[in-house]
Each structure stands twice: as structure tokens, then as C-alpha cells.
C-alpha positions in Angstrom: -23.2 -1.1 -5.0 -20.1 1.3 -5.1 -16.6 -0.3 -5.0 -13.7 2.1 -4.5 -9.9 1.9 -3.9 -7.9 4.5 -2.2 -4.2 4.9 -1.4 -4.4 7.1 1.6 -0.6 7.2 2.3 -1.2 6.8 6.0 -3.8 8.1 8.2 -2.2 9.5 11.5 1.3 8.7 11.5 3.9 8.1 8.6 7.5 7.1 8.5 9.6 10.3 8.3 11.5 9.3 5.4 8.5 8.8 3.3 7.1 12.4 4.0 10.2 13.9 2.1 9.2 16.0 -1.0 10.4 13.2 -3.5 11.3 9.4 -3.4 14.8 10.2 -4.5 15.5 12.1 -1.2 14.6 9.0 0.9 15.4 6.2 -1.5 19.0 5.5 -0.1 17.8 5.6 3.5 14.9 2.9 2.6 17.2 0.8 0.5 19.8 0.7 3.4 17.2 0.1 5.8 15.8 -2.8 3.8 19.3 -4.5 3.4 20.0 -4.1 7.0 17.0 -5.7 8.1 17.5 -8.4 5.7 20.9 -9.2 7.2 19.6 -8.8 10.8 17.2 -11.4 10.2 19.4 -14.0 9.3 19.9 -17.2 11.5 23.8 -16.9 11.1 25.8 -13.8 10.4 29.0 -14.5 8.2 31.8 -12.2 8.3 30.8 -10.5 5.1 27.3 -10.1 6.6 28.8 -8.3 9.7 31.1 -5.9 7.5 27.9 -5.1 5.3 25.6 -4.6 8.2 28.1 -2.3 9.9 28.5 -0.3 6.8 24.6 0.1 6.3 24.1 1.0 10.0 26.8 3.8 9.7 25.2 5.0 6.3 21.7 5.2 8.3 23.5 7.5 10.9 23.9 5.0 13.7 27.7 5.2 14.2 27.2 7.1 17.4 24.0 6.4 18.9 21.0 4.1 18.4 18.8 6.9 17.1 19.4 8.8 13.9 17.2 11.2 11.8 15.0 8.5 10.4 15.7 5.4 12.0 16.0 3.9 15.5 17.9 0.7 16.4 16.1 -1.0 19.6 18.5 -3.2 21.5 16.4 -5.0 24.3 18.7 -7.8 25.2 21.8 -9.5 24.2 24.6 -8.0 22.4 24.4 -6.8 18.8 27.3 -4.5 18.3 30.1 -2.4 19.9 31.1 1.3 19.2 35.0 1.5 19.5 36.3 4.8 20.8 38.1 4.9 17.3 35.1 4.9 15.3 33.0 2.6 13.3 30.9 -0.4 14.3 31.8 -3.6 15.2 29.0 -6.4 15.0 29.4 -8.8 17.7 26.4 -10.9 17.4 26.7 -14.3 15.5 23.1 -14.6 14.7 19.4 -13.4 15.0 19.3 -15.6 18.4 22.0 -13.5 19.9 20.1 -10.4 20.4 16.5 -9.1 20.9 15.3 -6.0 19.1 14.7 -4.4 15.8 15.5 -1.8 13.5 12.6 0.8 12.7 11.7 3.8 10.9 10.9 6.8 12.9 7.3 8.2 12.5 6.0 11.7 12.4 2.3 12.7 12.5 0.6 13.3 9.3 -0.3 17.2 8.6 -3.8 17.7 10.3 -5.4 19.3 7.2 -4.1 16.5 5.0 -5.7 14.1 7.5 -8.9 15.7 7.1 -8.7 16.1 3.5 -8.2 12.5 3.2 -11.7 12.0 5.1 -13.2 14.4 2.9 -12.1 12.4 -0.1 -13.6 9.3 1.4 -16.9 10.9 2.1 -17.0 12.1 -1.6 -16.3 8.6 -2.7 -19.9 7.6 -1.4 -18.3 3.9 -1.4 -20.2 0.9 -0.4 -17.0 -1.2 -0.4 -13.6 0.8 0.0 -10.2 -1.0 -0.1 -7.5 1.3 1.4 -3.8 1.1 0.8 -1.1 2.2 3.4 -3.3 2.1 6.6 -1.1 1.8 9.5 -3.0 -1.0 11.4 -7.0 -1.9 12.2 -7.0 0.3 15.3 -5.7 3.2 13.5 -8.2 2.7 10.5 -11.1 2.2 13.0 -10.3 5.3 14.7 -10.3 7.5 11.5 -13.6 5.7 10.4 -15.2 6.4 13.9 -13.5 9.8 14.9 -12.2 11.7 11.7 -14.7 10.7 9.0 -17.7 11.9 11.0 -15.8 15.1 11.8 -16.2 16.3 8.1 -19.5 15.1 7.8 -18.9 11.6 6.5 -20.9 8.4 7.7 -18.6 6.0 9.2 -18.4 2.5 7.7 -19.8 -0.4 9.7 -17.2 -2.9 9.1 -13.4 -2.3 9.2 -10.6 -4.8 8.6 -7.0 -4.7 8.1 -4.6 -7.9 8.3 -1.3 -6.9 9.5 1.0 -7.7 6.6 4.8 -8.1 5.6 5.8 -4.6 5.7 7.6 -3.0 8.8 6.9 0.6 7.9 3.0 0.5 8.8 1.6 0.5 5.3 -0.9 -2.2 5.2 -4.1 -2.9 3.0 -7.5 -3.2 4.4 -11.2 -2.8 3.7 -14.0 -0.9 4.8 -17.7 -1.9 4.0 -21.5 -0.7 4.7 -23.9 -2.9 6.6 -25.4 -4.3 3.4 -21.9 -5.7 2.6 -20.6 -7.6 5.6 -17.5 -9.6 5.6 -18.2 -13.4 5.8 -14.7 -14.6 5.6 -11.1 -13.5 4.9 -8.0 -15.3 3.6 -4.6 -14.0 4.0 -1.6 -14.4 1.8 1.2 -13.2 3.8 3.2 -16.4 3.8 2.8 -17.3 0.0 6.4 -17.9 -1.1 8.4 -18.3 -4.4 11.9 -19.4 -4.3 12.0 -19.4 -0.4 10.9 -15.9 -0.2 7.5 -14.2 0.7 5.9 -13.0 -2.4 3.9 -10.1 -1.3 5.5 -6.7 -0.2 2.4 -6.3 2.3 -0.5 -9.0 1.8 -3.1 -9.9 -0.9 -5.9 -10.6 1.6 -8.9 -12.2 -0.1 -12.2 -10.7 1.7 -15.4 -12.3 0.9 -18.3 -10.3 1.2 -22.0 -11.0 1.3 -24.3 -8.9 -1.0 -28.0 -8.0 -0.6 -28.9 -10.1 -3.7 -27.4 -13.1 -2.1 -24.2 -13.0 -4.2 -20.8 -13.4 -3.0 -18.3 -10.7 -3.8 -14.5 -11.5 -3.3 -12.2 -8.2 -3.1 -8.4 -8.7 -3.2 -6.7 -5.5 -2.0 -3.2 -5.3 -3.2 0.0 -2.9 -2.8 2.7 -4.2 -5.2 6.5 -3.7 -4.7 7.3 0.0 -5.2 9.7 1.4 -7.8 10.8 4.0 -5.5 14.0 2.3 -4.4 16.5 -0.9 -4.7 17.6 -2.5 -7.9 15.0 -1.9 -10.7 15.4 -5.3 -12.1 14.7 -6.9 -8.7 11.8 -4.8 -8.3 10.4 -5.5 -11.6 11.0 -9.4 -10.8 9.1 -8.9 -7.6 6.1 -7.4 -9.1 6.0 -9.9 -11.6 5.9 -12.4 -9.0 3.4 -10.8 -7.3 1.0 -10.5 -10.7 1.7 -14.0 -11.3 0.6 -15.4 -7.8 -2.5 -12.8 -7.7 -3.6 -14.3 -11.4 -3.5 -18.0 -9.8 -5.6 -17.0 -6.9 -8.2 -15.4 -9.1 -7.9 -18.5 -11.4 -8.6 -20.6 -8.4 -11.5 -18.6 -7.2 -12.9 -18.5 -10.8 -12.6 -22.4 -11.2 -14.5 -23.0 -7.9 -17.4 -21.0 -9.2 -16.6 -17.6 -7.7 -17.6 -15.6 -10.7 -17.7 -11.9 -8.7 -13.9 -11.3 -8.2 -12.1 -7.7 -7.9 -8.5 -6.9 -7.6 -8.0 -3.6 -6.4 -5.2 -1.2 -5.2 -1.9 0.1 -6.0 0.1 -2.1 -8.2 2.8 0.3 -8.6 3.2 0.1 -12.4 1.7 0.7 -15.7 -1.0 -1.4 -17.7 1.5 -2.0 -20.4 4.3 -3.0 -18.0 5.9 -6.6 -18.2 5.8 -6.9 -14.5 1.8 -6.7 -14.6 1.4 -8.7 -18.0 0.5 -11.6 -16.0 -2.4 -10.1 -14.4 -3.5 -7.6 -16.9 -3.1 -9.8 -19.9 -4.3 -13.0 -18.1 -7.7 -12.9 -19.7 -9.3 -13.6 -16.4 -9.6 -9.7 -15.3 -10.3 -6.5 -17.0 -9.1 -2.9 -15.9 -12.5 -0.7 -15.1 -10.7 2.2 -17.0 -11.7 0.3 -20.1 -15.4 0.3 -19.7 -17.5 2.7 -21.9 -19.2 4.1 -18.7 -15.7 4.9 -17.1 -15.0 8.6 -16.9 -11.2 9.3 -16.3 -11.7 13.2 -15.7 -9.4 13.9 -18.7 -6.5 12.2 -17.3 -5.2 8.7 -17.8 -3.3 8.4 -14.7 -4.0 7.9 -11.0 -0.7 9.3 -9.5 1.5 12.5 -9.3 0.6 14.3 -12.5 -1.7 11.8 -13.5 -0.2 11.1 -17.0 -0.3 7.8 -18.6 3.1 6.7 -17.0 1.4 7.5 -13.6 -1.5 5.1 -14.2 -0.8 2.8 -11.1 -3.9 2.4 -9.1 -6.5 -0.4 -10.4 -9.9 -1.9 -10.3 -9.5 -5.2 -12.0 -12.6 -6.8 -12.4 -13.6 -10.5 -13.5 -15.9 -10.8 -16.6 -19.0 -11.3 -14.5 -18.5 -8.0 -12.7 -17.1 -6.0 -15.7 -20.5 -6.9 -17.1 -22.3 -5.3 -14.4 -20.5 -1.9 -14.3 -22.8 1.2 -14.7 -20.6 4.0 -13.9 -17.2 4.7 -12.8 -14.7 7.3 -12.3 -11.7 9.2 -10.6 -11.5 11.5 -7.6 -8.6 13.9 -7.5 -10.2 16.5 -5.2 -7.4 15.7 -2.6 -4.5 15.6 -5.0 -2.4 18.6 -5.4 -3.2 19.9 -9.0 0.0 22.2 -9.6 -0.3 25.8 -10.1 0.6 26.7 -13.8 -2.2 25.7 -14.7 -4.1 23.9 -12.0 -5.0 20.6 -13.7 -8.1 19.9 -11.8 -10.5 21.0 -9.1 -9.7 20.4 -5.6 -11.0 20.7 -2.0 -11.4 24.2 -0.9 -9.1 23.1 2.1 -6.4 22.1 -0.3 -4.3 25.3 -0.4 -0.9 24.2 -0.2 1.0 20.9 -1.4 1.5 19.7 2.4 -2.3 19.6 2.8 -2.7 17.3 0.1 -4.8 14.1 1.2 -2.4 11.7 -1.0 -0.5 11.7 -3.9 -3.1 9.0 -5.3 -6.4 9.8 -7.0 -9.5 7.6 -5.6 -11.0 5.5 -8.1 -14.4 3.9 -8.0 -16.9 1.8 -9.8 -20.6 1.2 -9.7 -21.7 -2.3 -10.0 -25.4 -3.6 -10.7 -25.4 -6.8 -8.4 -29.3 -7.0 -8.4 
């Protein structure tokens, strides 16, 4: 069977701020958005909370209106704030129970050719089991599978699943499988906590699949905390907590006799990083990139320019699975290759950077499960 992972960077719609040319352009907006939502969710707002929230909402462009370039403040009932004629914002709510609504990122359609190129990469993968990172929702992934994939000559998958996670931006993780590998159970870890805070930025769903040989395969799809915005120390600490928890989940599965376990997805850090050490160096899992049968296409990375510093996508396999690897590789057909010179071959339809399917490569491994 072929197991694969692909960060599709959304299928139909994506937060407008995440469609800017570089992370640096949108990082301040995303940071202010995250901080504002953290305050908005508190049961009680202190005066310091109110002052900071007003500052953040103004930074987001909401001083004069509930809609700005990248965000929308939805106020359905109750009272959150006032806008004095003299300018500024006054937070009038005393806590979350005083108003009903939300602070949301505005979305925009993904470039049409980019969407089709995503489908072309998925078809080129020829995967039996595909972990997908940054899917908007199950309905979106299902529609993409049933409508867009066939439009480029692909064969739709038989099973599609996404568990809604902790990220409000519509970047969840999910799985698609062929009929021979049905989903027999799934366990969500959205509510796993440490220090009173949820661990996973999205989720760490444990999808259990049946195989034709009768073996069970656990696939844990992940998308760790980004380096793109926020305090780097806090981001590193969050990824380390996530890596530590995933390692504990895998340890529990193997202790229970589940030998076929894979942790796949975008872990947003390099193999030699301290945050990933609990998972990479834990001894339970091995990166498929280290298998002699794995071909990286001449580049060690999976994101952007694909240098070693951009190796952030993974197929981590338990010993029993690693021993069954027969082949593996990286598909960069949908990634912008640069121009001077072009780094790798791409789809004929990828003629401009905006048409790139994703900034991430798709990665795959063949497993002889009998």
C-alpha cells in the first residue's frame, strides 16, 4: 500500500492574510488576531484585558467598522464595544457571557489553476491512504474529492474524514483512503491539555484503518504550531509539548500491541530541532527519509526552497512499518521551482507562482503489508 502526506494549503478558500506573498507580511495580523481571540474567550475581562483588546482591534483595522481588510468582527447579540466620536474603542463587555459573536479572518477563493494543480499532485501520488493538512472541512474535502479530482483525471477516494480541530482559520487535518483500507475507528485529541491549555493547534486524530491482510494501521495526522508568527520561544515550547504528547500516544498504542503506527503531516520544524526531539529521538518512530529505498529527488527539504532548513513534512514510522518500506519519495510537481535556474520539474500548468498547488511537497512511502 502507498501511504502519503500532503499539505494542500486549503482547497477552495483560504484566509486572505495567509495568501500574502510572505509570512512576514501577515504575521503581525495573525499575531494580533490570536491575542485578541485569547482575550475575547476569557470569562471575565480585567481593565488591562479591555485596554489590550481595544489596542489589538485597532491594530486589526476595526476602529471605525466591524470589517477590515483581513478580519470581521461579528456581533450577534449583547454589547462588546463602543466607538466614541472622538476616536478609539471602548470595551464595554465585562466578559464572554456579555456578548455573542466572533472575531474571524476573512477568506478568499484559492486561485483556480492552483486548485486544479493540487488535484493533479494528488493524482500523481497514486496513494492508497493520504493524510491531508490544511483542509477547510470534511464537506470541502469531500467536494474536492468527488468533483475536482475527477476533473483532472483522478480517481476519487472511497473514504474521506476530517475531525474539526482547534484552529478557527479552517486549516484542519484529515484523511482519504481507498476501499481496501476502510476507517474502522477514530480518536480525536482536540481536548488533550497541559497546564490548563489545549495541546494541539489543530488536532492529532488517530485514524485506525483495516488492511486486506487483516492488519490494523494507525495513522496520526498532525500539523504542529507554526513558526510564522508569535513569540518564537512560546512557539517552540508549544511544538515541544505537541511532540511530547504525540510520542506518549504512540507509546501507548505500541504498549497495547498496535505495531503498525505512522505519524504523518507538517510538524513545522526540522529533524534536528529541540522541539521535535521528544518525537524524532524517542526511539519509537523513524523518519521514512532515512530508509535506503527512499529518494528525496536531490533536495533534503519539503517546503519552499527545499533546503535542509525546510524539511518540515514527515512520514514517521514505527519499527514494524519501517521494516516493511519498499520505496518512497517526494513529489514537487506542484511547487514553484524558481526561475534561475528551475530547481525541479513541474506540471505543465504551473506557469506562474500563483498557480502553485502548495508551498509544500507531497511525500509518500510504499509499505508491504502482505
